[in-house]
mmCIF file of the N, C-alpha and C atoms, coordinates in Angstrom:
data_MODEL
# 
_entry.id   MODEL 
# 
loop_
_atom_site.group_PDB 
_atom_site.id 
_atom_site.type_symbol 
_atom_site.label_atom_id 
_atom_site.label_alt_id 
_atom_site.label_comp_id 
_atom_site.label_asym_id 
_atom_site.label_entity_id 
_atom_site.label_seq_id 
_atom_site.pdbx_PDB_ins_code 
_atom_site.Cartn_x 
_atom_site.Cartn_y 
_atom_site.Cartn_z 
_atom_site.occupancy 
_atom_site.B_iso_or_equiv 
_atom_site.pdbx_formal_charge 
_atom_site.auth_seq_id 
_atom_site.auth_comp_id 
_atom_site.auth_asym_id 
_atom_site.auth_atom_id 
_atom_site.pdbx_PDB_model_num 
ATOM 1   N N  . UNK A 1 1  ? 109.871 117.640 91.568  1.00 0.00 ? 1  UNK A N  1 
ATOM 2   C CA . UNK A 1 1  ? 109.248 116.748 90.645  1.00 0.00 ? 1  UNK A CA 1 
ATOM 3   C C  . UNK A 1 1  ? 107.783 116.425 91.198  1.00 0.00 ? 1  UNK A C  1 
ATOM 4   N N  . UNK A 1 2  ? 107.689 116.229 92.402  1.00 0.00 ? 2  UNK A N  1 
ATOM 5   C CA . UNK A 1 2  ? 106.343 115.865 93.040  1.00 0.00 ? 2  UNK A CA 1 
ATOM 6   C C  . UNK A 1 2  ? 105.353 116.822 92.808  1.00 0.00 ? 2  UNK A C  1 
ATOM 7   N N  . UNK A 1 3  ? 105.730 118.161 92.878  1.00 0.00 ? 3  UNK A N  1 
ATOM 8   C CA . UNK A 1 3  ? 104.858 119.096 92.475  1.00 0.00 ? 3  UNK A CA 1 
ATOM 9   C C  . UNK A 1 3  ? 104.439 119.107 91.056  1.00 0.00 ? 3  UNK A C  1 
ATOM 10  N N  . UNK A 1 4  ? 105.259 118.908 90.242  1.00 0.00 ? 4  UNK A N  1 
ATOM 11  C CA . UNK A 1 4  ? 104.942 118.764 88.870  1.00 0.00 ? 4  UNK A CA 1 
ATOM 12  C C  . UNK A 1 4  ? 103.941 117.693 88.566  1.00 0.00 ? 4  UNK A C  1 
ATOM 13  N N  . UNK A 1 5  ? 104.203 116.510 89.134  1.00 0.00 ? 5  UNK A N  1 
ATOM 14  C CA . UNK A 1 5  ? 103.232 115.355 89.040  1.00 0.00 ? 5  UNK A CA 1 
ATOM 15  C C  . UNK A 1 5  ? 101.852 115.738 89.583  1.00 0.00 ? 5  UNK A C  1 
ATOM 16  N N  . UNK A 1 6  ? 101.882 116.357 90.757  1.00 0.00 ? 6  UNK A N  1 
ATOM 17  C CA . UNK A 1 6  ? 100.696 116.828 91.352  1.00 0.00 ? 6  UNK A CA 1 
ATOM 18  C C  . UNK A 1 6  ? 99.849  117.832 90.517  1.00 0.00 ? 6  UNK A C  1 
ATOM 19  N N  . UNK A 1 7  ? 100.579 118.718 89.866  1.00 0.00 ? 7  UNK A N  1 
ATOM 20  C CA . UNK A 1 7  ? 99.904  119.652 88.862  1.00 0.00 ? 7  UNK A CA 1 
ATOM 21  C C  . UNK A 1 7  ? 99.411  118.944 87.745  1.00 0.00 ? 7  UNK A C  1 
ATOM 22  N N  . UNK A 1 8  ? 100.078 117.893 87.249  1.00 0.00 ? 8  UNK A N  1 
ATOM 23  C CA . UNK A 1 8  ? 99.655  117.228 85.960  1.00 0.00 ? 8  UNK A CA 1 
ATOM 24  C C  . UNK A 1 8  ? 98.663  116.204 86.259  1.00 0.00 ? 8  UNK A C  1 
ATOM 25  N N  . UNK A 1 9  ? 98.131  116.003 87.506  1.00 0.00 ? 9  UNK A N  1 
ATOM 26  C CA . UNK A 1 9  ? 96.989  114.996 87.849  1.00 0.00 ? 9  UNK A CA 1 
ATOM 27  C C  . UNK A 1 9  ? 96.230  115.539 88.884  1.00 0.00 ? 9  UNK A C  1 
ATOM 28  N N  . UNK A 1 10 ? 95.554  116.645 88.897  1.00 0.00 ? 10 UNK A N  1 
ATOM 29  C CA . UNK A 1 10 ? 94.977  117.420 89.996  1.00 0.00 ? 10 UNK A CA 1 
ATOM 30  C C  . UNK A 1 10 ? 93.927  116.481 90.847  1.00 0.00 ? 10 UNK A C  1 
ATOM 31  N N  . UNK A 1 11 ? 93.274  115.622 90.345  1.00 0.00 ? 11 UNK A N  1 
ATOM 32  C CA . UNK A 1 11 ? 92.235  115.118 91.150  1.00 0.00 ? 11 UNK A CA 1 
ATOM 33  C C  . UNK A 1 11 ? 92.617  113.719 91.823  1.00 0.00 ? 11 UNK A C  1 
ATOM 34  N N  . UNK A 1 12 ? 93.972  113.464 91.847  1.00 0.00 ? 12 UNK A N  1 
ATOM 35  C CA . UNK A 1 12 ? 94.484  112.181 92.437  1.00 0.00 ? 12 UNK A CA 1 
ATOM 36  C C  . UNK A 1 12 ? 94.430  112.277 93.975  1.00 0.00 ? 12 UNK A C  1 
ATOM 37  N N  . UNK A 1 13 ? 94.320  111.094 94.732  1.00 0.00 ? 13 UNK A N  1 
ATOM 38  C CA . UNK A 1 13 ? 94.538  111.001 96.052  1.00 0.00 ? 13 UNK A CA 1 
ATOM 39  C C  . UNK A 1 13 ? 95.712  110.088 96.419  1.00 0.00 ? 13 UNK A C  1 
ATOM 40  N N  . UNK A 1 14 ? 95.539  109.564 97.655  1.00 0.00 ? 14 UNK A N  1 
ATOM 41  C CA . UNK A 1 14 ? 96.569  108.796 98.189  1.00 0.00 ? 14 UNK A CA 1 
ATOM 42  C C  . UNK A 1 14 ? 96.158  107.273 98.218  1.00 0.00 ? 14 UNK A C  1 
ATOM 43  N N  . UNK A 1 15 ? 96.929  106.430 98.686  1.00 0.00 ? 15 UNK A N  1 
ATOM 44  C CA . UNK A 1 15 ? 96.435  105.125 98.810  1.00 0.00 ? 15 UNK A CA 1 
ATOM 45  C C  . UNK A 1 15 ? 95.846  104.724 100.222 1.00 0.00 ? 15 UNK A C  1 
ATOM 46  N N  . UNK A 1 16 ? 96.583  104.972 101.220 1.00 0.00 ? 16 UNK A N  1 
ATOM 47  C CA . UNK A 1 16 ? 95.948  104.614 102.413 1.00 0.00 ? 16 UNK A CA 1 
ATOM 48  C C  . UNK A 1 16 ? 96.362  105.587 103.573 1.00 0.00 ? 16 UNK A C  1 
ATOM 49  N N  . UNK A 1 17 ? 95.566  105.822 104.553 1.00 0.00 ? 17 UNK A N  1 
ATOM 50  C CA . UNK A 1 17 ? 95.698  106.761 105.609 1.00 0.00 ? 17 UNK A CA 1 
ATOM 51  C C  . UNK A 1 17 ? 95.626  105.944 106.895 1.00 0.00 ? 17 UNK A C  1 
ATOM 52  N N  . UNK A 1 18 ? 96.629  105.991 107.844 1.00 0.00 ? 18 UNK A N  1 
ATOM 53  C CA . UNK A 1 18 ? 96.534  105.436 109.082 1.00 0.00 ? 18 UNK A CA 1 
ATOM 54  C C  . UNK A 1 18 ? 96.093  106.508 110.003 1.00 0.00 ? 18 UNK A C  1 
ATOM 55  N N  . UNK A 1 19 ? 94.986  106.159 110.856 1.00 0.00 ? 19 UNK A N  1 
ATOM 56  C CA . UNK A 1 19 ? 94.468  107.174 111.764 1.00 0.00 ? 19 UNK A CA 1 
ATOM 57  C C  . UNK A 1 19 ? 93.876  106.378 112.964 1.00 0.00 ? 19 UNK A C  1 
ATOM 58  N N  . UNK A 1 20 ? 94.343  106.673 114.195 1.00 0.00 ? 20 UNK A N  1 
ATOM 59  C CA . UNK A 1 20 ? 93.717  106.047 115.263 1.00 0.00 ? 20 UNK A CA 1 
ATOM 60  C C  . UNK A 1 20 ? 93.778  104.601 115.427 1.00 0.00 ? 20 UNK A C  1 
ATOM 61  N N  . UNK A 1 21 ? 94.982  103.986 114.899 1.00 0.00 ? 21 UNK A N  1 
ATOM 62  C CA . UNK A 1 21 ? 95.022  102.514 114.825 1.00 0.00 ? 21 UNK A CA 1 
ATOM 63  C C  . UNK A 1 21 ? 94.325  101.774 113.630 1.00 0.00 ? 21 UNK A C  1 
ATOM 64  N N  . UNK A 1 22 ? 93.639  102.573 112.874 1.00 0.00 ? 22 UNK A N  1 
ATOM 65  C CA . UNK A 1 22 ? 92.805  102.010 111.782 1.00 0.00 ? 22 UNK A CA 1 
ATOM 66  C C  . UNK A 1 22 ? 93.424  102.459 110.393 1.00 0.00 ? 22 UNK A C  1 
ATOM 67  N N  . UNK A 1 23 ? 93.206  101.696 109.359 1.00 0.00 ? 23 UNK A N  1 
ATOM 68  C CA . UNK A 1 23 ? 93.633  102.055 108.060 1.00 0.00 ? 23 UNK A CA 1 
ATOM 69  C C  . UNK A 1 23 ? 92.526  102.365 107.255 1.00 0.00 ? 23 UNK A C  1 
ATOM 70  N N  . UNK A 1 24 ? 92.601  103.493 106.494 1.00 0.00 ? 24 UNK A N  1 
ATOM 71  C CA . UNK A 1 24 ? 91.506  103.926 105.594 1.00 0.00 ? 24 UNK A CA 1 
ATOM 72  C C  . UNK A 1 24 ? 92.110  103.968 104.161 1.00 0.00 ? 24 UNK A C  1 
ATOM 73  N N  . UNK A 1 25 ? 91.324  103.130 103.248 1.00 0.00 ? 25 UNK A N  1 
ATOM 74  C CA . UNK A 1 25 ? 91.789  103.287 101.761 1.00 0.00 ? 25 UNK A CA 1 
ATOM 75  C C  . UNK A 1 25 ? 91.248  104.523 101.140 1.00 0.00 ? 25 UNK A C  1 
ATOM 76  N N  . UNK A 1 26 ? 92.161  105.150 100.431 1.00 0.00 ? 26 UNK A N  1 
ATOM 77  C CA . UNK A 1 26 ? 91.644  106.421 99.788  1.00 0.00 ? 26 UNK A CA 1 
ATOM 78  C C  . UNK A 1 26 ? 91.725  106.144 98.215  1.00 0.00 ? 26 UNK A C  1 
ATOM 79  N N  . UNK A 1 27 ? 90.638  106.601 97.587  1.00 0.00 ? 27 UNK A N  1 
ATOM 80  C CA . UNK A 1 27 ? 90.607  106.437 96.124  1.00 0.00 ? 27 UNK A CA 1 
ATOM 81  C C  . UNK A 1 27 ? 90.495  107.918 95.657  1.00 0.00 ? 27 UNK A C  1 
ATOM 82  N N  . UNK A 1 28 ? 91.049  107.989 94.507  1.00 0.00 ? 28 UNK A N  1 
ATOM 83  C CA . UNK A 1 28 ? 91.104  109.413 93.924  1.00 0.00 ? 28 UNK A CA 1 
ATOM 84  C C  . UNK A 1 28 ? 91.015  109.105 92.339  1.00 0.00 ? 28 UNK A C  1 
ATOM 85  N N  . UNK A 1 29 ? 90.272  109.999 91.672  1.00 0.00 ? 29 UNK A N  1 
ATOM 86  C CA . UNK A 1 29 ? 90.207  110.097 90.318  1.00 0.00 ? 29 UNK A CA 1 
ATOM 87  C C  . UNK A 1 29 ? 91.225  111.106 89.726  1.00 0.00 ? 29 UNK A C  1 
ATOM 88  N N  . UNK A 1 30 ? 91.960  110.616 88.818  1.00 0.00 ? 30 UNK A N  1 
ATOM 89  C CA . UNK A 1 30 ? 92.780  111.578 88.159  1.00 0.00 ? 30 UNK A CA 1 
ATOM 90  C C  . UNK A 1 30 ? 92.865  111.463 86.631  1.00 0.00 ? 30 UNK A C  1 
ATOM 91  N N  . UNK A 1 31 ? 93.643  112.179 85.942  1.00 0.00 ? 31 UNK A N  1 
ATOM 92  C CA . UNK A 1 31 ? 93.845  112.232 84.578  1.00 0.00 ? 31 UNK A CA 1 
ATOM 93  C C  . UNK A 1 31 ? 94.793  111.331 84.068  1.00 0.00 ? 31 UNK A C  1 
ATOM 94  N N  . UNK A 1 32 ? 95.766  110.835 84.801  1.00 0.00 ? 32 UNK A N  1 
ATOM 95  C CA . UNK A 1 32 ? 96.688  109.928 84.374  1.00 0.00 ? 32 UNK A CA 1 
ATOM 96  C C  . UNK A 1 32 ? 96.306  108.580 84.105  1.00 0.00 ? 32 UNK A C  1 
ATOM 97  N N  . UNK A 1 33 ? 96.535  108.038 82.929  1.00 0.00 ? 33 UNK A N  1 
ATOM 98  C CA . UNK A 1 33 ? 96.051  106.701 82.747  1.00 0.00 ? 33 UNK A CA 1 
ATOM 99  C C  . UNK A 1 33 ? 97.101  105.652 82.355  1.00 0.00 ? 33 UNK A C  1 
ATOM 100 N N  . UNK A 1 34 ? 98.367  106.143 82.223  1.00 0.00 ? 34 UNK A N  1 
ATOM 101 C CA . UNK A 1 34 ? 99.447  105.160 81.770  1.00 0.00 ? 34 UNK A CA 1 
ATOM 102 C C  . UNK A 1 34 ? 100.861 105.790 82.258  1.00 0.00 ? 34 UNK A C  1 
ATOM 103 N N  . UNK A 1 35 ? 101.891 105.069 82.331  1.00 0.00 ? 35 UNK A N  1 
ATOM 104 C CA . UNK A 1 35 ? 103.176 105.496 82.743  1.00 0.00 ? 35 UNK A CA 1 
ATOM 105 C C  . UNK A 1 35 ? 103.593 106.694 81.735  1.00 0.00 ? 35 UNK A C  1 
ATOM 106 N N  . UNK A 1 36 ? 103.106 106.594 80.545  1.00 0.00 ? 36 UNK A N  1 
ATOM 107 C CA . UNK A 1 36 ? 103.561 107.490 79.466  1.00 0.00 ? 36 UNK A CA 1 
ATOM 108 C C  . UNK A 1 36 ? 102.994 108.905 79.792  1.00 0.00 ? 36 UNK A C  1 
ATOM 109 N N  . UNK A 1 37 ? 101.738 108.984 80.427  1.00 0.00 ? 37 UNK A N  1 
ATOM 110 C CA . UNK A 1 37 ? 101.252 110.230 80.830  1.00 0.00 ? 37 UNK A CA 1 
ATOM 111 C C  . UNK A 1 37 ? 102.093 110.937 81.823  1.00 0.00 ? 37 UNK A C  1 
ATOM 112 N N  . UNK A 1 38 ? 102.657 110.161 82.688  1.00 0.00 ? 38 UNK A N  1 
ATOM 113 C CA . UNK A 1 38 ? 103.574 110.628 83.667  1.00 0.00 ? 38 UNK A CA 1 
ATOM 114 C C  . UNK A 1 38 ? 105.012 111.209 83.073  1.00 0.00 ? 38 UNK A C  1 
ATOM 115 N N  . UNK A 1 39 ? 105.350 110.377 82.195  1.00 0.00 ? 39 UNK A N  1 
ATOM 116 C CA . UNK A 1 39 ? 106.624 110.565 81.465  1.00 0.00 ? 39 UNK A CA 1 
ATOM 117 C C  . UNK A 1 39 ? 106.569 111.996 80.791  1.00 0.00 ? 39 UNK A C  1 
ATOM 118 N N  . UNK A 1 40 ? 105.311 112.304 80.411  1.00 0.00 ? 40 UNK A N  1 
ATOM 119 C CA . UNK A 1 40 ? 105.119 113.559 79.632  1.00 0.00 ? 40 UNK A CA 1 
ATOM 120 C C  . UNK A 1 40 ? 104.920 114.905 80.425  1.00 0.00 ? 40 UNK A C  1 
ATOM 121 N N  . UNK A 1 41 ? 104.858 114.749 81.667  1.00 0.00 ? 41 UNK A N  1 
ATOM 122 C CA . UNK A 1 41 ? 104.738 115.935 82.490  1.00 0.00 ? 41 UNK A CA 1 
ATOM 123 C C  . UNK A 1 41 ? 105.855 116.846 82.568  1.00 0.00 ? 41 UNK A C  1 
ATOM 124 N N  . UNK A 1 42 ? 105.875 118.056 82.198  1.00 0.00 ? 42 UNK A N  1 
ATOM 125 C CA . UNK A 1 42 ? 106.758 119.025 82.235  1.00 0.00 ? 42 UNK A CA 1 
ATOM 126 C C  . UNK A 1 42 ? 107.303 119.574 83.560  1.00 0.00 ? 42 UNK A C  1 
ATOM 127 N N  . UNK A 1 43 ? 108.507 119.462 83.740  1.00 0.00 ? 43 UNK A N  1 
ATOM 128 C CA . UNK A 1 43 ? 109.024 119.822 85.039  1.00 0.00 ? 43 UNK A CA 1 
ATOM 129 C C  . UNK A 1 43 ? 109.556 121.251 84.808  1.00 0.00 ? 43 UNK A C  1 
ATOM 130 N N  . UNK A 1 44 ? 110.067 121.652 83.796  1.00 0.00 ? 44 UNK A N  1 
ATOM 131 C CA . UNK A 1 44 ? 110.572 123.087 83.637  1.00 0.00 ? 44 UNK A CA 1 
ATOM 132 C C  . UNK A 1 44 ? 110.902 123.236 82.083  1.00 0.00 ? 44 UNK A C  1 
ATOM 133 N N  . UNK A 1 45 ? 111.345 124.439 81.800  1.00 0.00 ? 45 UNK A N  1 
ATOM 134 C CA . UNK A 1 45 ? 111.681 124.750 80.423  1.00 0.00 ? 45 UNK A CA 1 
ATOM 135 C C  . UNK A 1 45 ? 113.162 125.145 80.501  1.00 0.00 ? 45 UNK A C  1 
ATOM 136 N N  . UNK A 1 46 ? 113.973 124.721 79.520  1.00 0.00 ? 46 UNK A N  1 
ATOM 137 C CA . UNK A 1 46 ? 115.328 125.010 79.196  1.00 0.00 ? 46 UNK A CA 1 
ATOM 138 C C  . UNK A 1 46 ? 115.580 125.624 77.884  1.00 0.00 ? 46 UNK A C  1 
ATOM 139 N N  . UNK A 1 47 ? 115.815 126.879 77.938  1.00 0.00 ? 47 UNK A N  1 
ATOM 140 C CA . UNK A 1 47 ? 116.001 127.614 76.530  1.00 0.00 ? 47 UNK A CA 1 
ATOM 141 C C  . UNK A 1 47 ? 114.846 127.452 75.673  1.00 0.00 ? 47 UNK A C  1 
ATOM 142 N N  . UNK A 1 48 ? 113.635 127.438 76.236  1.00 0.00 ? 48 UNK A N  1 
ATOM 143 C CA . UNK A 1 48 ? 112.379 127.340 75.543  1.00 0.00 ? 48 UNK A CA 1 
ATOM 144 C C  . UNK A 1 48 ? 111.990 125.976 75.257  1.00 0.00 ? 48 UNK A C  1 
ATOM 145 N N  . UNK A 1 49 ? 112.756 124.922 75.565  1.00 0.00 ? 49 UNK A N  1 
ATOM 146 C CA . UNK A 1 49 ? 112.364 123.512 75.267  1.00 0.00 ? 49 UNK A CA 1 
ATOM 147 C C  . UNK A 1 49 ? 111.897 122.872 76.636  1.00 0.00 ? 49 UNK A C  1 
ATOM 148 N N  . UNK A 1 50 ? 110.745 122.210 76.595  1.00 0.00 ? 50 UNK A N  1 
ATOM 149 C CA . UNK A 1 50 ? 110.257 121.589 77.750  1.00 0.00 ? 50 UNK A CA 1 
ATOM 150 C C  . UNK A 1 50 ? 111.220 120.494 78.301  1.00 0.00 ? 50 UNK A C  1 
ATOM 151 N N  . UNK A 1 51 ? 111.391 120.332 79.589  1.00 0.00 ? 51 UNK A N  1 
ATOM 152 C CA . UNK A 1 51 ? 112.184 119.290 80.282  1.00 0.00 ? 51 UNK A CA 1 
ATOM 153 C C  . UNK A 1 51 ? 111.027 118.497 80.954  1.00 0.00 ? 51 UNK A C  1 
ATOM 154 N N  . UNK A 1 52 ? 110.840 117.144 80.476  1.00 0.00 ? 52 UNK A N  1 
ATOM 155 C CA . UNK A 1 52 ? 109.844 116.367 80.870  1.00 0.00 ? 52 UNK A CA 1 
ATOM 156 C C  . UNK A 1 52 ? 110.474 115.332 81.869  1.00 0.00 ? 52 UNK A C  1 
ATOM 157 N N  . UNK A 1 53 ? 109.587 114.610 82.612  1.00 0.00 ? 53 UNK A N  1 
ATOM 158 C CA . UNK A 1 53 ? 109.981 113.559 83.538  1.00 0.00 ? 53 UNK A CA 1 
ATOM 159 C C  . UNK A 1 53 ? 110.842 112.476 82.830  1.00 0.00 ? 53 UNK A C  1 
ATOM 160 N N  . UNK A 1 54 ? 110.345 112.233 81.635  1.00 0.00 ? 54 UNK A N  1 
ATOM 161 C CA . UNK A 1 54 ? 111.159 111.102 80.841  1.00 0.00 ? 54 UNK A CA 1 
ATOM 162 C C  . UNK A 1 54 ? 112.539 111.655 80.555  1.00 0.00 ? 54 UNK A C  1 
ATOM 163 N N  . UNK A 1 55 ? 112.759 112.904 80.542  1.00 0.00 ? 55 UNK A N  1 
ATOM 164 C CA . UNK A 1 55 ? 114.053 113.421 80.143  1.00 0.00 ? 55 UNK A CA 1 
ATOM 165 C C  . UNK A 1 55 ? 115.047 113.374 81.245  1.00 0.00 ? 55 UNK A C  1 
ATOM 166 N N  . UNK A 1 56 ? 114.502 113.081 82.549  1.00 0.00 ? 56 UNK A N  1 
ATOM 167 C CA . UNK A 1 56 ? 115.391 113.027 83.718  1.00 0.00 ? 56 UNK A CA 1 
ATOM 168 C C  . UNK A 1 56 ? 115.427 111.649 84.526  1.00 0.00 ? 56 UNK A C  1 
ATOM 169 N N  . UNK A 1 57 ? 114.462 110.881 84.119  1.00 0.00 ? 57 UNK A N  1 
ATOM 170 C CA . UNK A 1 57 ? 114.273 109.535 84.816  1.00 0.00 ? 57 UNK A CA 1 
ATOM 171 C C  . UNK A 1 57 ? 113.465 108.589 84.086  1.00 0.00 ? 57 UNK A C  1 
ATOM 172 N N  . UNK A 1 58 ? 113.267 107.536 84.699  1.00 0.00 ? 58 UNK A N  1 
ATOM 173 C CA . UNK A 1 58 ? 112.459 106.256 84.048  1.00 0.00 ? 58 UNK A CA 1 
ATOM 174 C C  . UNK A 1 58 ? 111.214 106.020 84.910  1.00 0.00 ? 58 UNK A C  1 
ATOM 175 N N  . UNK A 1 59 ? 110.137 105.986 84.348  1.00 0.00 ? 59 UNK A N  1 
ATOM 176 C CA . UNK A 1 59 ? 108.840 105.769 84.879  1.00 0.00 ? 59 UNK A CA 1 
ATOM 177 C C  . UNK A 1 59 ? 108.509 104.345 84.807  1.00 0.00 ? 59 UNK A C  1 
ATOM 178 N N  . UNK A 1 60 ? 108.298 103.600 85.972  1.00 0.00 ? 60 UNK A N  1 
ATOM 179 C CA . UNK A 1 60 ? 107.730 102.203 85.906  1.00 0.00 ? 60 UNK A CA 1 
ATOM 180 C C  . UNK A 1 60 ? 106.671 101.996 86.826  1.00 0.00 ? 60 UNK A C  1 
ATOM 181 N N  . UNK A 1 61 ? 105.915 100.834 86.604  1.00 0.00 ? 61 UNK A N  1 
ATOM 182 C CA . UNK A 1 61 ? 104.877 100.441 87.506  1.00 0.00 ? 61 UNK A CA 1 
ATOM 183 C C  . UNK A 1 61 ? 105.511 99.562  88.547  1.00 0.00 ? 61 UNK A C  1 
ATOM 184 N N  . UNK A 1 62 ? 105.411 99.873  89.870  1.00 0.00 ? 62 UNK A N  1 
ATOM 185 C CA . UNK A 1 62 ? 105.958 99.091  90.911  1.00 0.00 ? 62 UNK A CA 1 
ATOM 186 C C  . UNK A 1 62 ? 104.828 98.136  91.571  1.00 0.00 ? 62 UNK A C  1 
ATOM 187 N N  . UNK A 1 63 ? 105.267 97.341  92.555  1.00 0.00 ? 63 UNK A N  1 
ATOM 188 C CA . UNK A 1 63 ? 104.224 96.425  93.178  1.00 0.00 ? 63 UNK A CA 1 
ATOM 189 C C  . UNK A 1 63 ? 103.284 97.111  93.929  1.00 0.00 ? 63 UNK A C  1 
ATOM 190 N N  . UNK A 1 64 ? 102.122 96.643  94.134  1.00 0.00 ? 64 UNK A N  1 
ATOM 191 C CA . UNK A 1 64 ? 101.061 97.152  94.971  1.00 0.00 ? 64 UNK A CA 1 
ATOM 192 C C  . UNK A 1 64 ? 101.368 96.988  96.458  1.00 0.00 ? 64 UNK A C  1 
ATOM 193 N N  . UNK A 1 65 ? 100.741 97.649  97.289  1.00 0.00 ? 65 UNK A N  1 
ATOM 194 C CA . UNK A 1 65 ? 100.872 97.374  98.816  1.00 0.00 ? 65 UNK A CA 1 
ATOM 195 C C  . UNK A 1 65 ? 100.185 96.038  99.170  1.00 0.00 ? 65 UNK A C  1 
ATOM 196 N N  . UNK A 1 66 ? 101.059 95.225  99.864  1.00 0.00 ? 66 UNK A N  1 
ATOM 197 C CA . UNK A 1 66 ? 100.553 93.949  100.238 1.00 0.00 ? 66 UNK A CA 1 
ATOM 198 C C  . UNK A 1 66 ? 99.585  94.081  101.290 1.00 0.00 ? 66 UNK A C  1 
ATOM 199 N N  . UNK A 1 67 ? 98.409  93.382  101.157 1.00 0.00 ? 67 UNK A N  1 
ATOM 200 C CA . UNK A 1 67 ? 97.303  93.582  102.172 1.00 0.00 ? 67 UNK A CA 1 
ATOM 201 C C  . UNK A 1 67 ? 96.916  92.122  102.604 1.00 0.00 ? 67 UNK A C  1 
ATOM 202 N N  . UNK A 1 68 ? 96.262  91.986  103.839 1.00 0.00 ? 68 UNK A N  1 
ATOM 203 C CA . UNK A 1 68 ? 95.685  90.836  104.360 1.00 0.00 ? 68 UNK A CA 1 
ATOM 204 C C  . UNK A 1 68 ? 96.666  89.790  104.752 1.00 0.00 ? 68 UNK A C  1 
ATOM 205 N N  . UNK A 1 69 ? 97.843  90.036  105.226 1.00 0.00 ? 69 UNK A N  1 
ATOM 206 C CA . UNK A 1 69 ? 98.687  89.052  105.752 1.00 0.00 ? 69 UNK A CA 1 
ATOM 207 C C  . UNK A 1 69 ? 98.197  88.689  107.227 1.00 0.00 ? 69 UNK A C  1 
ATOM 208 N N  . UNK A 1 70 ? 98.257  87.433  107.563 1.00 0.00 ? 70 UNK A N  1 
ATOM 209 C CA . UNK A 1 70 ? 97.796  87.113  108.985 1.00 0.00 ? 70 UNK A CA 1 
ATOM 210 C C  . UNK A 1 70 ? 99.023  86.419  109.757 1.00 0.00 ? 70 UNK A C  1 
ATOM 211 N N  . UNK A 1 71 ? 99.268  86.764  110.962 1.00 0.00 ? 71 UNK A N  1 
ATOM 212 C CA . UNK A 1 71 ? 100.307 86.162  111.720 1.00 0.00 ? 71 UNK A CA 1 
ATOM 213 C C  . UNK A 1 71 ? 99.738  85.423  112.894 1.00 0.00 ? 71 UNK A C  1 
ATOM 214 N N  . UNK A 1 72 ? 100.200 84.209  113.280 1.00 0.00 ? 72 UNK A N  1 
ATOM 215 C CA . UNK A 1 72 ? 99.717  83.514  114.424 1.00 0.00 ? 72 UNK A CA 1 
ATOM 216 C C  . UNK A 1 72 ? 100.754 83.573  115.484 1.00 0.00 ? 72 UNK A C  1 
ATOM 217 N N  . UNK A 1 73 ? 100.422 84.323  116.537 1.00 0.00 ? 73 UNK A N  1 
ATOM 218 C CA . UNK A 1 73 ? 101.305 84.372  117.691 1.00 0.00 ? 73 UNK A CA 1 
ATOM 219 C C  . UNK A 1 73 ? 102.694 84.536  117.425 1.00 0.00 ? 73 UNK A C  1 
ATOM 220 N N  . UNK A 1 74 ? 103.098 85.472  116.422 1.00 0.00 ? 74 UNK A N  1 
ATOM 221 C CA . UNK A 1 74 ? 104.470 85.674  116.081 1.00 0.00 ? 74 UNK A CA 1 
ATOM 222 C C  . UNK A 1 74 ? 105.202 84.629  115.497 1.00 0.00 ? 74 UNK A C  1 
ATOM 223 N N  . UNK A 1 75 ? 104.531 83.514  115.057 1.00 0.00 ? 75 UNK A N  1 
ATOM 224 C CA . UNK A 1 75 ? 105.285 82.395  114.491 1.00 0.00 ? 75 UNK A CA 1 
ATOM 225 C C  . UNK A 1 75 ? 105.368 82.473  113.052 1.00 0.00 ? 75 UNK A C  1 
ATOM 226 N N  . UNK A 1 76 ? 104.799 83.353  112.344 1.00 0.00 ? 76 UNK A N  1 
ATOM 227 C CA . UNK A 1 76 ? 104.813 83.526  111.053 1.00 0.00 ? 76 UNK A CA 1 
ATOM 228 C C  . UNK A 1 76 ? 103.357 83.571  110.322 1.00 0.00 ? 76 UNK A C  1 
ATOM 229 N N  . UNK A 1 77 ? 103.399 83.722  108.972 1.00 0.00 ? 77 UNK A N  1 
ATOM 230 C CA . UNK A 1 77 ? 102.225 83.825  108.301 1.00 0.00 ? 77 UNK A CA 1 
ATOM 231 C C  . UNK A 1 77 ? 101.404 82.548  108.269 1.00 0.00 ? 77 UNK A C  1 
ATOM 232 N N  . UNK A 1 78 ? 100.051 82.742  108.338 1.00 0.00 ? 78 UNK A N  1 
ATOM 233 C CA . UNK A 1 78 ? 99.110  81.600  108.246 1.00 0.00 ? 78 UNK A CA 1 
ATOM 234 C C  . UNK A 1 78 ? 98.027  81.832  107.499 1.00 0.00 ? 78 UNK A C  1 
ATOM 235 N N  . UNK A 1 79 ? 97.246  80.985  107.057 1.00 0.00 ? 79 UNK A N  1 
ATOM 236 C CA . UNK A 1 79 ? 96.093  81.212  106.219 1.00 0.00 ? 79 UNK A CA 1 
ATOM 237 C C  . UNK A 1 79 ? 94.811  81.431  107.113 1.00 0.00 ? 79 UNK A C  1 
ATOM 238 N N  . UNK A 1 80 ? 93.954  82.507  106.867 1.00 0.00 ? 80 UNK A N  1 
ATOM 239 C CA . UNK A 1 80 ? 92.864  82.569  107.649 1.00 0.00 ? 80 UNK A CA 1 
ATOM 240 C C  . UNK A 1 80 ? 91.571  82.744  106.753 1.00 0.00 ? 80 UNK A C  1 
ATOM 241 N N  . UNK A 1 81 ? 90.486  82.606  107.324 1.00 0.00 ? 81 UNK A N  1 
ATOM 242 C CA . UNK A 1 81 ? 89.093  82.768  106.542 1.00 0.00 ? 81 UNK A CA 1 
ATOM 243 C C  . UNK A 1 81 ? 88.159  83.234  107.583 1.00 0.00 ? 81 UNK A C  1 
ATOM 244 N N  . UNK A 1 82 ? 87.100  83.821  107.064 1.00 0.00 ? 82 UNK A N  1 
ATOM 245 C CA . UNK A 1 82 ? 85.863  84.152  107.924 1.00 0.00 ? 82 UNK A CA 1 
ATOM 246 C C  . UNK A 1 82 ? 84.550  83.516  107.471 1.00 0.00 ? 82 UNK A C  1 
# 
């Protein structure tokens, strides 16, 4: 299924890359604009009929990666500012 999504959205990238103790945000341009675009990606054909992602599962938008949490000496989260 991952290969089918990749093929259906060629110019897409990842979210974040960890390298050498640093995090790098990755942005990519793709053709997918909605969950329906993902649902319509063809996985295979069965007896000449396309089998799409929506035929085998449900596509939903999940939460984004949480960023910017600050911890004070292991005691829990605190508010910070610069």
